[in-house]
Backbone as CSV, one residue per row, in Angstrom:
resi,resn,N_x,N_y,N_z,CA_x,CA_y,CA_z,C_x,C_y,C_z
1,UNK,-27.331,-56.327,-128.421,-25.864,-56.619,-128.241,-25.541,-57.894,-129.328
2,UNK,-24.554,-57.428,-129.865,-23.789,-58.227,-130.912,-22.519,-58.596,-130.616
3,UNK,-22.453,-60.040,-130.506,-21.153,-60.666,-130.398,-20.673,-60.993,-131.633
4,UNK,-19.299,-60.911,-131.966,-18.658,-61.405,-133.191,-17.483,-62.482,-132.988
5,UNK,-16.946,-63.078,-133.904,-16.164,-63.629,-134.176,-14.938,-63.352,-135.169
6,UNK,-13.886,-62.647,-134.312,-13.397,-62.118,-135.504,-12.378,-62.949,-136.124
7,UNK,-12.444,-64.286,-135.990,-11.609,-65.174,-137.181,-12.846,-65.303,-138.673
8,UNK,-14.089,-64.935,-138.264,-14.963,-65.073,-139.586,-15.323,-63.670,-140.027
9,UNK,-15.199,-62.464,-139.071,-15.370,-61.242,-139.778,-14.827,-59.929,-138.829
10,UNK,-14.203,-59.195,-139.834,-13.007,-58.109,-139.311,-14.128,-56.755,-138.467
11,UNK,-13.581,-56.520,-137.317,-14.103,-55.357,-137.157,-14.489,-54.157,-137.687
12,UNK,-13.503,-54.011,-138.482,-13.864,-53.051,-139.700,-15.190,-53.338,-140.698
13,UNK,-15.308,-54.967,-141.075,-16.452,-55.066,-141.884,-17.688,-55.014,-141.173
14,UNK,-17.469,-55.249,-139.655,-18.800,-55.150,-139.044,-19.370,-53.629,-138.337
15,UNK,-18.238,-53.029,-138.465,-18.531,-51.550,-138.435,-19.339,-51.227,-139.978
16,UNK,-18.777,-51.580,-140.790,-19.448,-51.024,-142.167,-20.786,-51.929,-142.372
17,UNK,-20.712,-52.768,-141.989,-22.073,-53.475,-141.759,-23.204,-52.526,-141.103
18,UNK,-22.817,-52.183,-139.878,-23.318,-51.487,-139.112,-23.790,-50.100,-139.546
19,UNK,-23.157,-49.710,-140.223,-23.240,-47.908,-140.588,-24.306,-48.173,-141.721
20,UNK,-24.038,-49.306,-142.842,-24.856,-49.251,-143.758,-26.219,-49.524,-143.438
21,UNK,-26.372,-50.516,-142.413,-27.913,-51.000,-141.826,-28.519,-50.323,-140.800
22,UNK,-28.095,-49.207,-140.620,-28.524,-48.483,-139.140,-29.035,-47.083,-139.815
23,UNK,-30.067,-46.479,-139.079,-30.431,-45.283,-138.885,-29.383,-44.196,-137.943
24,UNK,-28.287,-43.659,-138.358,-27.621,-43.351,-137.317,-27.490,-41.898,-136.856
25,UNK,-28.759,-41.320,-137.881,-28.996,-39.702,-137.367,-30.426,-39.573,-136.749
26,UNK,-30.850,-40.728,-136.361,-32.084,-40.081,-135.260,-31.553,-39.966,-134.062
27,UNK,-32.172,-38.963,-133.248,-31.972,-38.859,-131.594,-32.676,-39.956,-130.986
28,UNK,-32.210,-40.886,-130.120,-33.044,-41.755,-129.004,-32.497,-41.477,-127.816
29,UNK,-33.504,-41.835,-126.864,-33.329,-41.769,-125.493,-32.005,-42.854,-124.885
30,UNK,-31.945,-43.110,-123.709,-30.705,-43.812,-123.106,-31.473,-45.419,-123.804
31,UNK,-32.430,-45.361,-123.184,-33.150,-47.045,-123.572,-32.562,-47.164,-124.801
32,UNK,-33.159,-46.555,-125.536,-32.987,-47.221,-127.274,-31.860,-46.218,-128.312
33,UNK,-31.023,-46.392,-127.451,-29.923,-45.300,-127.974,-29.564,-46.364,-129.049
34,UNK,-28.639,-45.772,-129.823,-27.587,-46.021,-131.095,-26.259,-46.132,-130.574
35,UNK,-25.826,-47.100,-130.253,-24.180,-47.348,-129.788,-23.350,-48.002,-130.487
36,UNK,-22.054,-47.836,-130.224,-21.312,-48.928,-130.557,-20.547,-48.974,-129.298
37,UNK,-20.010,-50.321,-128.679,-19.329,-50.444,-127.565,-18.019,-50.955,-128.121
38,UNK,-16.963,-50.228,-127.396,-15.412,-51.120,-127.837,-14.945,-51.640,-126.666
39,UNK,-14.136,-52.733,-127.290,-13.140,-53.388,-125.663,-12.134,-52.984,-125.961
40,UNK,-11.631,-52.442,-126.490,-9.982,-51.947,-126.570,-9.824,-50.655,-127.079
41,UNK,-8.732,-50.004,-127.439,-8.476,-48.658,-127.560,-8.106,-48.819,-129.198
42,UNK,-7.992,-49.849,-129.552,-7.770,-50.123,-131.226,-9.087,-50.294,-131.646
43,UNK,-10.130,-50.752,-130.935,-11.755,-51.086,-131.955,-11.876,-49.478,-131.552
44,UNK,-11.493,-48.464,-130.097,-12.141,-47.282,-130.221,-11.854,-46.454,-131.368
45,UNK,-10.379,-46.309,-131.840,-10.020,-46.014,-132.603,-10.700,-45.979,-134.048
46,UNK,-11.195,-47.408,-134.193,-11.687,-48.028,-135.496,-13.201,-47.330,-135.839
47,UNK,-13.574,-47.053,-134.603,-15.082,-46.899,-134.282,-15.100,-45.610,-134.791
48,UNK,-13.968,-44.778,-134.259,-14.129,-43.295,-134.205,-13.949,-42.857,-136.073
49,UNK,-12.730,-43.422,-136.332,-12.491,-43.300,-137.700,-13.925,-43.882,-138.890
50,UNK,-14.163,-44.517,-138.517,-15.401,-45.030,-139.336,-16.632,-44.167,-139.178
51,UNK,-16.802,-43.708,-138.218,-17.868,-42.752,-137.942,-17.543,-41.053,-138.440
52,UNK,-16.003,-40.846,-138.422,-15.693,-39.674,-139.030,-15.576,-39.438,-140.269
53,UNK,-15.791,-40.819,-141.054,-15.404,-40.930,-142.523,-16.829,-40.752,-143.168
54,UNK,-18.003,-41.345,-142.185,-19.218,-41.258,-142.502,-19.708,-40.245,-142.470
55,UNK,-19.321,-39.097,-141.621,-19.677,-38.078,-141.193,-19.479,-37.123,-142.052
56,UNK,-18.491,-37.415,-142.583,-17.882,-36.201,-144.037,-18.900,-36.487,-145.314
57,UNK,-19.653,-37.204,-145.267,-20.678,-38.023,-146.439,-21.740,-37.315,-146.157
58,UNK,-22.239,-36.773,-144.635,-23.826,-36.741,-144.530,-23.913,-35.420,-144.225
59,UNK,-25.289,-34.845,-144.292,-25.453,-33.322,-143.753,-25.864,-33.307,-142.366
60,UNK,-26.667,-34.645,-142.174,-27.251,-34.492,-140.550,-25.833,-35.080,-140.084
61,UNK,-26.098,-34.664,-138.201,-25.310,-34.982,-137.583,-25.365,-36.583,-136.969
62,UNK,-24.440,-37.339,-137.478,-24.447,-38.765,-136.645,-24.951,-38.684,-135.118
63,UNK,-25.893,-39.122,-134.894,-26.457,-39.285,-133.019,-25.673,-40.734,-132.255
64,UNK,-25.223,-41.551,-133.075,-24.780,-42.695,-132.694,-23.530,-42.562,-131.702
65,UNK,-23.864,-43.264,-130.510,-22.765,-43.183,-129.481,-21.694,-44.072,-129.546
66,UNK,-20.527,-43.930,-129.210,-19.252,-44.951,-129.192,-18.630,-44.557,-127.763
67,UNK,-18.811,-45.692,-126.783,-18.497,-45.878,-125.703,-17.585,-47.024,-125.289
68,UNK,-17.277,-46.822,-124.223,-16.272,-48.270,-123.535,-17.707,-49.054,-123.160
69,UNK,-17.209,-50.556,-123.588,-18.237,-51.772,-123.280,-18.413,-51.808,-121.564
70,UNK,-19.099,-52.083,-120.942,-19.640,-51.976,-119.433,-20.233,-53.243,-119.435
71,UNK,-20.940,-53.538,-118.020,-21.617,-54.398,-117.664,-23.155,-53.917,-118.840
72,UNK,-23.399,-55.398,-119.467,-24.583,-55.043,-120.286,-25.723,-55.981,-119.804
73,UNK,-26.937,-55.124,-119.875,-28.167,-56.075,-119.171,-28.994,-56.181,-120.503
74,UNK,-29.540,-57.231,-120.469,-30.527,-57.351,-121.655,-31.852,-56.780,-121.090
75,UNK,-32.716,-56.127,-122.300,-33.901,-55.791,-121.947,-34.991,-57.058,-121.555
76,UNK,-35.912,-56.251,-121.279,-37.072,-57.430,-120.638,-37.159,-58.069,-121.668
77,UNK,-38.172,-59.314,-121.538,-38.515,-60.042,-122.341,-39.416,-59.609,-123.206
78,UNK,-40.133,-58.902,-122.930,-40.990,-58.191,-123.794,-40.483,-57.534,-124.945
79,UNK,-39.421,-56.856,-124.689,-38.502,-56.083,-125.922,-38.181,-57.124,-126.821
80,UNK,-37.729,-58.466,-126.294,-36.713,-58.979,-127.445,-37.495,-59.458,-128.624
81,UNK,-36.998,-59.624,-129.706,-37.619,-59.895,-131.127,-38.995,-59.502,-131.082
82,UNK,-39.039,-57.984,-130.747,-40.243,-57.385,-130.697,-41.229,-57.252,-132.128
83,UNK,-40.224,-57.327,-132.977,-41.426,-57.326,-134.410,-41.986,-58.731,-134.429
84,UNK,-41.178,-59.633,-134.081,-41.412,-61.430,-134.567,-42.904,-61.434,-133.469
85,UNK,-42.558,-61.157,-132.212,-43.758,-61.029,-131.014,-45.038,-60.285,-131.714
86,UNK,-44.984,-59.307,-132.861,-46.123,-59.021,-133.120,-47.150,-60.066,-134.210
87,UNK,-46.310,-60.938,-134.554,-46.420,-61.904,-135.698,-47.114,-63.250,-134.939
88,UNK,-47.889,-63.168,-134.275,-48.411,-64.612,-133.281,-48.175,-65.971,-134.016
89,UNK,-48.501,-65.808,-135.080,-48.855,-67.125,-136.021,-47.264,-67.630,-136.218
90,UNK,-46.562,-66.928,-136.942,-45.149,-67.142,-137.062,-44.467,-67.416,-135.449
91,UNK,-44.536,-66.498,-134.356,-43.722,-66.664,-133.320,-44.364,-68.336,-132.780
92,UNK,-45.841,-68.404,-132.769,-46.215,-69.765,-132.155,-45.790,-70.789,-132.669
93,UNK,-45.319,-70.653,-133.902,-45.075,-72.279,-134.779,-43.626,-72.194,-134.074
94,UNK,-42.959,-71.126,-133.671,-41.271,-71.346,-133.470,-41.349,-72.344,-132.144
95,UNK,-42.642,-72.148,-131.289,-42.518,-72.914,-129.989,-41.504,-72.560,-129.156
96,UNK,-40.816,-71.534,-129.165,-39.654,-71.061,-128.223,-40.115,-70.419,-126.890
97,UNK,-39.132,-71.010,-125.755,-39.501,-70.027,-124.599,-39.509,-68.628,-124.746
98,UNK,-39.119,-67.729,-123.494,-38.761,-66.626,-123.348,-37.367,-66.344,-123.646
99,UNK,-36.423,-67.180,-123.014,-35.059,-67.616,-122.858,-34.501,-68.108,-124.450
100,UNK,-35.189,-68.747,-124.941,-35.001,-69.338,-126.096,-34.747,-68.299,-127.105
101,UNK,-36.050,-67.686,-127.080,-36.338,-66.626,-128.246,-35.026,-65.462,-128.100
102,UNK,-34.614,-65.257,-126.901,-33.773,-64.528,-126.927,-32.220,-64.796,-127.467
103,UNK,-31.954,-65.952,-127.688,-30.630,-66.204,-127.946,-31.038,-67.423,-129.813
104,UNK,-32.535,-67.669,-129.872,-32.300,-68.230,-131.268,-31.833,-67.424,-132.285
105,UNK,-31.115,-68.320,-133.159,-30.749,-67.589,-134.569,-31.764,-67.512,-135.833
106,UNK,-32.651,-68.177,-135.473,-33.883,-68.212,-136.460,-34.609,-67.102,-136.002
107,UNK,-34.764,-67.137,-134.752,-36.054,-65.973,-134.488,-35.140,-64.742,-134.718
108,UNK,-34.243,-64.674,-134.613,-33.768,-63.087,-135.039,-33.346,-63.061,-136.647
109,UNK,-33.151,-64.104,-137.081,-33.342,-64.037,-138.898,-34.976,-63.042,-139.159
110,UNK,-35.860,-64.099,-138.689,-37.152,-63.835,-138.826,-37.405,-62.647,-138.687
111,UNK,-36.913,-61.978,-137.070,-37.183,-60.630,-136.483,-36.856,-59.459,-137.602
112,UNK,-35.301,-59.968,-138.120,-34.936,-58.779,-139.272,-35.589,-59.000,-140.249
113,UNK,-36.498,-59.965,-140.808,-37.099,-59.918,-142.105,-38.349,-59.385,-141.769
114,UNK,-39.065,-59.716,-140.541,-40.446,-59.176,-140.806,-40.289,-57.400,-140.390
115,UNK,-38.762,-57.196,-139.968,-38.353,-55.664,-139.971,-38.101,-54.993,-141.058
116,UNK,-38.519,-55.579,-142.251,-38.097,-54.878,-143.326,-36.694,-54.826,-143.907
117,UNK,-36.130,-55.687,-143.248,-34.167,-55.991,-143.450,-34.000,-57.271,-144.417
118,UNK,-33.430,-57.280,-145.699,-33.351,-58.436,-146.111,-34.241,-58.708,-147.772
119,UNK,-33.662,-59.160,-148.490,-34.608,-59.130,-149.595,-35.444,-60.565,-149.838
120,UNK,-36.003,-60.880,-151.026,-36.679,-61.910,-151.305,-35.914,-62.958,-151.643
121,UNK,-34.927,-62.751,-152.135,-33.603,-63.493,-152.844,-33.365,-64.432,-151.140
122,UNK,-32.742,-63.462,-150.918,-31.839,-63.672,-149.066,-33.147,-64.618,-148.529
123,UNK,-34.523,-64.204,-148.689,-35.081,-65.047,-147.706,-35.315,-66.479,-148.383
124,UNK,-35.578,-66.562,-149.665,-35.790,-67.638,-150.351,-34.665,-68.555,-150.340
125,UNK,-33.313,-68.143,-150.188,-32.437,-68.997,-149.806,-32.522,-69.884,-148.340
126,UNK,-33.059,-69.486,-147.670,-33.112,-69.807,-146.131,-34.376,-70.040,-145.509
127,UNK,-35.390,-69.825,-146.262,-36.843,-69.977,-145.627,-37.020,-71.238,-145.110
128,UNK,-36.545,-72.628,-145.934,-36.910,-73.957,-145.679,-36.172,-74.169,-144.339
129,UNK,-35.124,-73.631,-143.824,-34.492,-73.998,-142.630,-35.341,-73.494,-141.283
130,UNK,-36.425,-72.617,-141.330,-37.188,-72.029,-140.635,-38.116,-72.961,-140.150
131,UNK,-38.203,-74.046,-141.022,-39.547,-75.236,-140.414,-40.696,-74.646,-139.907
132,UNK,-41.323,-73.517,-140.931,-42.432,-72.987,-140.886,-43.571,-73.898,-141.410
133,UNK,-44.866,-73.607,-141.218,-45.965,-73.978,-142.362,-45.964,-73.431,-143.652
134,UNK,-46.638,-73.680,-144.759,-46.652,-73.016,-145.980,-47.401,-71.796,-145.963
135,UNK,-48.444,-71.404,-144.733,-49.069,-70.380,-144.517,-48.049,-69.352,-143.944
136,UNK,-47.420,-69.877,-143.306,-46.631,-68.509,-142.262,-45.398,-68.376,-143.274
137,UNK,-45.164,-69.201,-144.035,-44.009,-69.125,-145.466,-44.841,-67.965,-146.067
138,UNK,-45.561,-68.105,-146.551,-46.312,-67.126,-147.381,-46.732,-65.582,-147.015
139,UNK,-47.015,-65.698,-145.379,-47.102,-64.729,-144.807,-45.810,-63.773,-144.532
140,UNK,-44.639,-64.619,-144.634,-43.401,-64.090,-144.573,-42.644,-63.413,-146.015
141,UNK,-43.001,-64.365,-146.837,-42.638,-63.614,-148.091,-43.520,-62.492,-148.830
142,UNK,-44.913,-62.658,-148.314,-45.451,-61.014,-148.574,-44.983,-59.844,-147.515
143,UNK,-44.201,-60.488,-146.369,-44.043,-58.958,-145.826,-42.905,-58.874,-146.119
144,UNK,-41.907,-59.673,-146.693,-40.264,-59.110,-147.124,-40.545,-58.316,-148.466
145,UNK,-40.090,-57.169,-148.524,-39.586,-56.656,-149.439,-40.886,-55.280,-149.953
146,UNK,-41.795,-55.468,-148.874,-43.159,-54.628,-148.822,-42.678,-53.484,-147.976
147,UNK,-41.793,-53.552,-147.237,-41.185,-52.354,-146.218,-40.043,-51.386,-146.809
């Protein structure tokens, strides 16, 4: 789930970012489905419009669902920051509880980098903010750009 601040980014910009950074044609089950949840009829129309515009440029059918937001349930702890959890050295250095891991901005950034999102330049601009050992930083640098 992603919460956004409309004072910092528009809903259209958020949708654009979603479509550019997401594999929207992969069929998924309910547990791992790709979805955009809207909170107003205006958001619903914008989400449909962005999807339809993208679909015109693609040969495969977009599988992302667009649904009204309802009660949201977090996944079990072991699903949270799953890729980061597979990198025990970096995870251990963060020294976060399961609850803190779910809400940590740094954990989210590291999970993304380890998952193949982001560039070496982006990582270099913020790597010192992560407060990792040199060994962990080198592992992170080696991972980024490889996927």
